[in-house]
N, C-alpha and C positions, 0 to 999 in steps of 0.2 A: 245633525249629523245623520247621513245615510247609513242603513243597515248593509249596504253592498257597496262596491265600487262602481260607479257610474261614469263611462268613458262617452264622450261626444267627439265625433270626428266630422268636421265641416270641410266640404269641397267646393271648389270653384274651377270651373273647367277642367274637371277630373285631377285637380291637384289639391292637397290638403292645405287649407289655409288656416285651420285652427284645431287644436287638440286640448280637450280639457278633461280632467280627471279628478273626481270627487268622492270622498266617503272612505269607509273603511271596510274591508271585506267581512270582518268578524268570523273568520276561519277559525281562528285561535286566540289565545290571549295575546294581549299587546307584548311586543318583543320576541314572540314565538310563532307568529302569523306568515307563513311562507307565501301566502297568496297577496298580502300586502307587500312584502318584501320583493316578490317578483315583480309586480307592478311597478313599484317604486324604482327598482333598479332599471327596468326598460325605459321609464319616463325621464329618469335622471340622467342615465347613461346617453340615451338619445339626444337629450337637450344638450349634454356636454359635446356631442359629436357634431352639432351644427357648425358649419365652417363660417358662416356669415350670420352671427348672431345680432348684428346691428339691424337686420331685416325682420326682426322678431320682437315681440314684447314678451317677457316671461313673468308669471306671477307665481308665488309659491306661498302657501301657509299651511298648517296642519290640516292634512286631509284633502288638499286642493292644490292642484297645479295646471297652469294654462300656458300654452304656447300659441302666440297669434301672429300671423305674418302682417307686417305693415309695409313691406317694400318686396318688390319681385326679388327672388333670390336664386341661387344656383340649382341647377338639376341635381347635384349630389345631395344637396339639403332636402329637396323634395324626396328623394330616394331614401333618405335617413328616416323622415317621417313615415314613409310608406312601410320601411321595414319595421318601425316601432309599432305601428297599427298591426302588421301581421303578426308580431309577437303578442301583443295584447289580446288579439282575436284568438290566439292559441291557449292563452290563459283562461280567457272567458268560456271556451269550449270546453276545458277541463273542468272549470269550478262555475258552472252556470248559476249556482245559488248565491254565488259571492261577487260576480263581475257581470256587468251588462254593458254591451256597446250599442251606441246609437250613431247611425251615419246619415248626415244631411247633406243636401245640395246634389251638384252633378259631377 
């Protein structure tokens, strides 16, 4: 288990094709951790907003979430992912000891 939340964003042709979130922030005790709660809310809420879920695979387990594009999807779904990344970057900027974001691709 990671001692912080590690977020990886992969791009192909400028569009997000994969988003993974792993670990726990260790900002506070389980159940009282506002950083983990914030990241979880962004990721789960964003995944629920995807209008074409059949174009993605989703994997979830304790401390891990993955969204992976398997087919070309709508522009609105790409925008949903983009907004999720902006929100996650905001959390990472506010809590750099607890959340890190790595971006790959183009």
